[in-house]
KOLGU-4560 file (N, C-alpha, C; in nm, 3 decimals, padded with zeros to 5 digits):
<recs>
<n_xx: 02.847 n_yy: 00.560 n_zz: 02.567 ca_xx: 02.736 ca_yy: 00.472 ca_zz: 02.550 c_xx: 02.835 c_yy: 00.389 c_zz: 02.448 mol: A seq: 1 type: MET>
<n_xx: 02.721 n_yy: 00.240 n_zz: 02.461 ca_xx: 02.694 ca_yy: 00.084 ca_zz: 02.356 c_xx: 02.626 c_yy: 00.194 c_zz: 02.304 mol: A seq: 2 type: LYS>
<n_xx: 02.636 n_yy: 00.101 n_zz: 02.098 ca_xx: 02.517 ca_yy: 00.114 ca_zz: 02.019 c_xx: 02.499 c_yy: -00.032 c_zz: 02.014 mol: A seq: 3 type: ARG>
<n_xx: 02.336 n_yy: -00.086 n_zz: 02.050 ca_xx: 02.368 ca_yy: -00.184 ca_zz: 02.071 c_xx: 02.395 c_yy: -00.258 c_zz: 01.849 mol: A seq: 4 type: ASN>
<n_xx: 02.474 n_yy: -00.348 n_zz: 01.828 ca_xx: 02.486 ca_yy: -00.430 ca_zz: 01.754 c_xx: 02.425 c_yy: -00.517 c_zz: 01.708 mol: A seq: 5 type: LEU>
<n_xx: 02.289 n_yy: -00.629 n_zz: 01.761 ca_xx: 02.249 ca_yy: -00.694 ca_zz: 01.773 c_xx: 02.082 c_yy: -00.651 c_zz: 01.702 mol: A seq: 6 type: LYS>
<n_xx: 02.014 n_yy: -00.733 n_zz: 01.613 ca_xx: 01.903 ca_yy: -00.796 ca_zz: 01.563 c_xx: 01.747 c_yy: -00.722 c_zz: 01.623 mol: A seq: 7 type: PRO>
<n_xx: 01.695 n_yy: -00.601 n_zz: 01.617 ca_xx: 01.565 ca_yy: -00.630 ca_zz: 01.743 c_xx: 01.475 c_yy: -00.603 c_zz: 01.655 mol: A seq: 8 type: GLN>
<n_xx: 01.356 n_yy: -00.709 n_zz: 01.756 ca_xx: 01.193 ca_yy: -00.739 ca_zz: 01.696 c_xx: 01.140 c_yy: -00.593 c_zz: 01.727 mol: A seq: 9 type: MET>
<n_xx: 01.051 n_yy: -00.497 n_zz: 01.674 ca_xx: 00.995 ca_yy: -00.439 ca_zz: 01.700 c_xx: 00.857 c_yy: -00.464 c_zz: 01.697 mol: A seq: 10 type: LEU>
<n_xx: 00.818 n_yy: -00.584 n_zz: 01.686 ca_xx: 00.700 ca_yy: -00.667 ca_zz: 01.651 c_xx: 00.733 c_yy: -00.731 c_zz: 01.559 mol: A seq: 11 type: GLY>
<n_xx: 00.581 n_yy: -00.808 n_zz: 01.535 ca_xx: 00.589 ca_yy: -00.907 ca_zz: 01.466 c_xx: 00.648 c_yy: -00.934 c_zz: 01.245 mol: A seq: 12 type: ARG>
<n_xx: 00.617 n_yy: -00.883 n_zz: 01.253 ca_xx: 00.679 ca_yy: -00.835 ca_zz: 01.145 c_xx: 00.799 c_yy: -00.673 c_zz: 01.090 mol: A seq: 13 type: TYR>
<n_xx: 00.803 n_yy: -00.601 n_zz: 01.215 ca_xx: 00.912 ca_yy: -00.480 ca_zz: 01.183 c_xx: 01.076 c_yy: -00.557 c_zz: 01.277 mol: A seq: 14 type: ILE>
<n_xx: 01.164 n_yy: -00.537 n_zz: 01.193 ca_xx: 01.286 ca_yy: -00.534 ca_zz: 01.240 c_xx: 01.394 c_yy: -00.446 c_zz: 01.204 mol: A seq: 15 type: VAL>
<n_xx: 01.506 n_yy: -00.405 n_zz: 01.307 ca_xx: 01.590 ca_yy: -00.327 ca_zz: 01.289 c_xx: 01.725 c_yy: -00.445 c_zz: 01.327 mol: A seq: 16 type: THR>
<n_xx: 01.798 n_yy: -00.362 n_zz: 01.218 ca_xx: 01.979 ca_yy: -00.509 ca_zz: 01.207 c_xx: 02.049 c_yy: -00.442 c_zz: 01.222 mol: A seq: 17 type: ASP>
<n_xx: 02.146 n_yy: -00.349 n_zz: 01.243 ca_xx: 02.273 ca_yy: -00.290 ca_zz: 01.206 c_xx: 02.334 c_yy: -00.331 c_zz: 01.081 mol: A seq: 18 type: PRO>
<n_xx: 02.329 n_yy: -00.462 n_zz: 01.046 ca_xx: 02.419 ca_yy: -00.538 ca_zz: 00.898 c_xx: 02.289 c_yy: -00.505 c_zz: 00.782 mol: A seq: 19 type: LYS>
<n_xx: 02.209 n_yy: -00.457 n_zz: 00.824 ca_xx: 02.078 ca_yy: -00.469 ca_zz: 00.730 c_xx: 02.047 c_yy: -00.345 c_zz: 00.691 mol: A seq: 20 type: ILE>
<n_xx: 02.032 n_yy: -00.251 n_zz: 00.619 ca_xx: 01.961 ca_yy: -00.119 ca_zz: 00.543 c_xx: 02.040 c_yy: -00.077 c_zz: 00.699 mol: A seq: 21 type: CYS>
<n_xx: 02.131 n_yy: 00.005 n_zz: 00.721 ca_xx: 02.173 ca_yy: 00.098 ca_zz: 00.794 c_xx: 02.096 c_yy: 00.056 c_zz: 00.905 mol: A seq: 22 type: HIS>
<n_xx: 02.030 n_yy: -00.038 n_zz: 00.947 ca_xx: 01.961 ca_yy: -00.043 ca_zz: 01.125 c_xx: 01.848 c_yy: 00.028 c_zz: 01.109 mol: A seq: 23 type: GLY>
<n_xx: 01.799 n_yy: 00.084 n_zz: 00.977 ca_xx: 01.662 ca_yy: 00.081 ca_zz: 00.949 c_xx: 01.585 c_yy: 00.064 c_zz: 00.980 mol: A seq: 24 type: LYS>
<n_xx: 01.467 n_yy: 00.000 n_zz: 01.039 ca_xx: 01.367 ca_yy: -00.032 ca_zz: 01.051 c_xx: 01.288 c_yy: -00.078 c_zz: 00.929 mol: A seq: 25 type: PRO>
<n_xx: 01.261 n_yy: -00.202 n_zz: 00.938 ca_xx: 01.238 ca_yy: -00.332 ca_zz: 00.787 c_xx: 01.171 c_yy: -00.387 c_zz: 00.813 mol: A seq: 26 type: ILE>
<n_xx: 01.088 n_yy: -00.452 n_zz: 00.732 ca_xx: 01.026 ca_yy: -00.567 ca_zz: 00.720 c_xx: 01.090 c_yy: -00.662 c_zz: 00.703 mol: A seq: 27 type: PHE>
<n_xx: 00.986 n_yy: -00.773 n_zz: 00.828 ca_xx: 01.125 ca_yy: -00.887 ca_zz: 00.867 c_xx: 01.116 c_yy: -01.013 c_zz: 00.680 mol: A seq: 28 type: ARG>
<n_xx: 01.229 n_yy: -01.012 n_zz: 00.678 ca_xx: 01.271 ca_yy: -01.129 ca_zz: 00.570 c_xx: 01.306 c_yy: -01.020 c_zz: 00.429 mol: A seq: 29 type: GLY>
<n_xx: 01.233 n_yy: -00.894 n_zz: 00.450 ca_xx: 01.261 ca_yy: -00.788 ca_zz: 00.292 c_xx: 01.400 c_yy: -00.743 c_zz: 00.346 mol: A seq: 30 type: THR>
<n_xx: 01.394 n_yy: -00.609 n_zz: 00.268 ca_xx: 01.464 ca_yy: -00.491 ca_zz: 00.222 c_xx: 01.348 c_yy: -00.380 c_zz: 00.189 mol: A seq: 31 type: ARG>
<n_xx: 01.291 n_yy: -00.372 n_zz: 00.259 ca_xx: 01.194 ca_yy: -00.250 ca_zz: 00.264 c_xx: 01.160 c_yy: -00.195 c_zz: 00.421 mol: A seq: 32 type: ILE>
<n_xx: 01.208 n_yy: -00.085 n_zz: 00.318 ca_xx: 01.136 ca_yy: 00.015 ca_zz: 00.484 c_xx: 01.040 c_yy: 00.023 c_zz: 00.459 mol: A seq: 33 type: PHE>
<n_xx: 01.025 n_yy: 00.041 n_zz: 00.633 ca_xx: 00.853 ca_yy: 00.024 ca_zz: 00.634 c_xx: 00.862 c_yy: 00.258 c_zz: 00.662 mol: A seq: 34 type: VAL>
<n_xx: 00.953 n_yy: 00.322 n_zz: 00.666 ca_xx: 00.890 ca_yy: 00.421 ca_zz: 00.622 c_xx: 00.907 c_yy: 00.446 c_zz: 00.471 mol: A seq: 35 type: SER>
<n_xx: 00.924 n_yy: 00.364 n_zz: 00.389 ca_xx: 00.886 ca_yy: 00.375 ca_zz: 00.269 c_xx: 00.753 c_yy: 00.357 c_zz: 00.250 mol: A seq: 36 type: ASP>
<n_xx: 00.652 n_yy: 00.249 n_zz: 00.284 ca_xx: 00.486 ca_yy: 00.212 ca_zz: 00.298 c_xx: 00.476 c_yy: 00.288 c_zz: 00.406 mol: A seq: 37 type: VAL>
<n_xx: 00.517 n_yy: 00.389 n_zz: 00.485 ca_xx: 00.410 ca_yy: 00.455 ca_zz: 00.571 c_xx: 00.414 c_yy: 00.528 c_zz: 00.481 mol: A seq: 38 type: LEU>
<n_xx: 00.514 n_yy: 00.644 n_zz: 00.415 ca_xx: 00.490 ca_yy: 00.680 ca_zz: 00.335 c_xx: 00.357 c_yy: 00.697 c_zz: 00.203 mol: A seq: 39 type: GLU>
<n_xx: 00.365 n_yy: 00.547 n_zz: 00.187 ca_xx: 00.280 ca_yy: 00.534 ca_zz: 00.068 c_xx: 00.107 c_yy: 00.499 c_zz: 00.182 mol: A seq: 40 type: MET>
<n_xx: 00.095 n_yy: 00.496 n_zz: 00.244 ca_xx: 00.003 ca_yy: 00.512 ca_zz: 00.295 c_xx: -00.023 c_yy: 00.622 c_zz: 00.359 mol: A seq: 41 type: VAL>
<n_xx: 00.028 n_yy: 00.732 n_zz: 00.368 ca_xx: -00.032 ca_yy: 00.871 ca_zz: 00.417 c_xx: -00.023 c_yy: 00.978 c_zz: 00.193 mol: A seq: 42 type: ALA>
<n_xx: -00.026 n_yy: 00.900 n_zz: 00.167 ca_xx: -00.007 ca_yy: 00.924 ca_zz: 00.046 c_xx: -00.175 c_yy: 00.886 c_zz: -00.025 mol: A seq: 43 type: ALA>
<n_xx: -00.236 n_yy: 00.839 n_zz: 00.049 ca_xx: -00.380 ca_yy: 00.723 ca_zz: 00.079 c_xx: -00.354 c_yy: 00.643 c_zz: -00.077 mol: A seq: 44 type: GLY>
<n_xx: -00.248 n_yy: 00.566 n_zz: -00.103 ca_xx: -00.257 ca_yy: 00.439 ca_zz: -00.167 c_xx: -00.368 c_yy: 00.376 c_zz: -00.105 mol: A seq: 45 type: MET>
<n_xx: -00.417 n_yy: 00.297 n_zz: -00.179 ca_xx: -00.513 ca_yy: 00.179 ca_zz: -00.073 c_xx: -00.360 c_yy: 00.023 c_zz: -00.034 mol: A seq: 46 type: ALA>
<n_xx: -00.427 n_yy: -00.042 n_zz: 00.055 ca_xx: -00.330 ca_yy: -00.060 ca_zz: 00.107 c_xx: -00.287 c_yy: -00.255 c_zz: -00.009 mol: A seq: 47 type: TRP>
<n_xx: -00.393 n_yy: -00.284 n_zz: -00.082 ca_xx: -00.380 ca_yy: -00.372 ca_zz: -00.164 c_xx: -00.270 c_yy: -00.311 c_zz: -00.290 mol: A seq: 48 type: GLU>
<n_xx: -00.264 n_yy: -00.237 n_zz: -00.297 ca_xx: -00.177 ca_yy: -00.145 ca_zz: -00.472 c_xx: -00.017 c_yy: -00.159 c_zz: -00.332 mol: A seq: 49 type: THR>
<n_xx: -00.059 n_yy: -00.091 n_zz: -00.202 ca_xx: 00.087 ca_yy: -00.123 ca_zz: -00.182 c_xx: 00.164 c_yy: -00.258 c_zz: -00.169 mol: A seq: 50 type: ILE>
<n_xx: 00.080 n_yy: -00.385 n_zz: -00.117 ca_xx: 00.104 ca_yy: -00.489 ca_zz: -00.111 c_xx: 00.145 c_yy: -00.511 c_zz: -00.250 mol: A seq: 51 type: ILE>
<n_xx: 00.095 n_yy: -00.482 n_zz: -00.412 ca_xx: 00.098 ca_yy: -00.508 ca_zz: -00.533 c_xx: 00.236 c_yy: -00.447 c_zz: -00.542 mol: A seq: 52 type: GLU>
<n_xx: 00.261 n_yy: -00.329 n_zz: -00.528 ca_xx: 00.345 ca_yy: -00.267 ca_zz: -00.593 c_xx: 00.527 c_yy: -00.260 c_zz: -00.499 mol: A seq: 53 type: GLN>
<n_xx: 00.513 n_yy: -00.409 n_zz: -00.367 ca_xx: 00.597 ca_yy: -00.482 ca_zz: -00.328 c_xx: 00.654 c_yy: -00.632 c_zz: -00.350 mol: A seq: 54 type: TRP>
<n_xx: 00.505 n_yy: -00.687 n_zz: -00.452 ca_xx: 00.555 ca_yy: -00.775 ca_zz: -00.515 c_xx: 00.488 c_yy: -00.857 c_zz: -00.424 mol: A seq: 55 type: HIS>
<n_xx: 00.430 n_yy: -00.846 n_zz: -00.333 ca_xx: 00.391 ca_yy: -00.907 ca_zz: -00.233 c_xx: 00.442 c_yy: -00.928 c_zz: -00.146 mol: A seq: 56 type: ASN>
<n_xx: 00.522 n_yy: -00.872 n_zz: -00.065 ca_xx: 00.657 ca_yy: -00.920 ca_zz: -00.033 c_xx: 00.581 c_yy: -00.855 c_zz: 00.186 mol: A seq: 57 type: SER>
<n_xx: 00.513 n_yy: -00.789 n_zz: 00.178 ca_xx: 00.475 ca_yy: -00.748 ca_zz: 00.243 c_xx: 00.313 c_yy: -00.784 c_zz: 00.281 mol: A seq: 58 type: ILE>
<n_xx: 00.246 n_yy: -00.801 n_zz: 00.421 ca_xx: 00.089 ca_yy: -00.839 ca_zz: 00.406 c_xx: -00.029 c_yy: -00.788 c_zz: 00.535 mol: A seq: 59 type: THR>
<n_xx: -00.103 n_yy: -00.761 n_zz: 00.476 ca_xx: -00.197 ca_yy: -00.592 ca_zz: 00.577 c_xx: -00.161 c_yy: -00.614 c_zz: 00.688 mol: A seq: 60 type: LYS>
<n_xx: -00.126 n_yy: -00.707 n_zz: 00.740 ca_xx: -00.118 ca_yy: -00.734 ca_zz: 00.870 c_xx: 00.034 c_yy: -00.665 c_zz: 00.920 mol: A seq: 61 type: GLU>
<n_xx: 00.103 n_yy: -00.661 n_zz: 00.840 ca_xx: 00.295 ca_yy: -00.542 ca_zz: 00.861 c_xx: 00.220 c_yy: -00.472 c_zz: 00.840 mol: A seq: 62 type: ALA>
<n_xx: 00.167 n_yy: -00.393 n_zz: 00.758 ca_xx: 00.114 ca_yy: -00.244 ca_zz: 00.717 c_xx: 00.072 c_yy: -00.220 c_zz: 00.856 mol: A seq: 63 type: ILE>
<n_xx: 00.005 n_yy: -00.306 n_zz: 00.906 ca_xx: -00.122 ca_yy: -00.287 ca_zz: 00.969 c_xx: -00.018 c_yy: -00.203 c_zz: 01.107 mol: A seq: 64 type: ALA>
<n_xx: 00.087 n_yy: -00.292 n_zz: 01.165 ca_xx: 00.166 ca_yy: -00.329 ca_zz: 01.262 c_xx: 00.278 c_yy: -00.219 c_zz: 01.178 mol: A seq: 65 type: GLU>
<n_xx: 00.291 n_yy: -00.154 n_zz: 01.128 ca_xx: 00.402 ca_yy: -00.064 ca_zz: 01.087 c_xx: 00.290 c_yy: 00.089 c_zz: 01.116 mol: A seq: 66 type: ALA>
<n_xx: 00.126 n_yy: 00.072 n_zz: 01.036 ca_xx: 00.063 ca_yy: 00.206 ca_zz: 01.103 c_xx: 00.058 c_yy: 00.229 c_zz: 01.265 mol: A seq: 67 type: VAL>
<n_xx: 00.052 n_yy: 00.129 n_zz: 01.396 ca_xx: 00.039 ca_yy: 00.154 ca_zz: 01.534 c_xx: 00.139 c_yy: 00.171 c_zz: 01.549 mol: A seq: 68 type: LYS>
<n_xx: 00.264 n_yy: 00.023 n_zz: 01.525 ca_xx: 00.345 ca_yy: 00.165 ca_zz: 01.627 c_xx: 00.402 c_yy: 00.300 c_zz: 01.564 mol: A seq: 69 type: LEU>
<n_xx: 00.394 n_yy: 00.338 n_zz: 01.466 ca_xx: 00.439 ca_yy: 00.483 ca_zz: 01.404 c_xx: 00.380 c_yy: 00.534 c_zz: 01.512 mol: A seq: 70 type: SER>
<n_xx: 00.166 n_yy: 00.502 n_zz: 01.504 ca_xx: 00.104 ca_yy: 00.597 ca_zz: 01.579 c_xx: 00.170 c_yy: 00.647 c_zz: 01.755 mol: A seq: 71 type: SER>
<n_xx: 00.219 n_yy: 00.471 n_zz: 01.802 ca_xx: 00.216 ca_yy: 00.527 ca_zz: 01.924 c_xx: 00.318 c_yy: 00.557 c_zz: 01.946 mol: A seq: 72 type: GLU>
<n_xx: 00.452 n_yy: 00.609 n_zz: 01.837 ca_xx: 00.524 ca_yy: 00.681 ca_zz: 01.835 c_xx: 00.482 c_yy: 00.832 c_zz: 01.877 mol: A seq: 73 type: ALA>
<n_xx: 00.394 n_yy: 00.789 n_zz: 01.826 ca_xx: 00.379 ca_yy: 01.000 ca_zz: 01.905 c_xx: 00.224 c_yy: 01.041 c_zz: 02.028 mol: A seq: 74 type: PHE>
<n_xx: 00.210 n_yy: 00.916 n_zz: 02.077 ca_xx: 00.155 ca_yy: 00.941 ca_zz: 02.139 c_xx: 00.162 c_yy: 01.021 c_zz: 02.280 mol: A seq: 75 type: TRP>
</recs>
């Protein structure tokens, strides 16, 4: 089976690229793991706080997309 070695957009804000962060989903233009942000959301952190902790490198829209895509994965 061939592995996809090209970057893939999973949404408007989320990408996987085998050359960046071992191909794990990250927010486009960053090295911020989607899983790290989802853990912060799950812990109950305010989205504004999450954005501040990542130095405004992500947006509310990006977090919303991550939450939506993760919920679809379990549908």
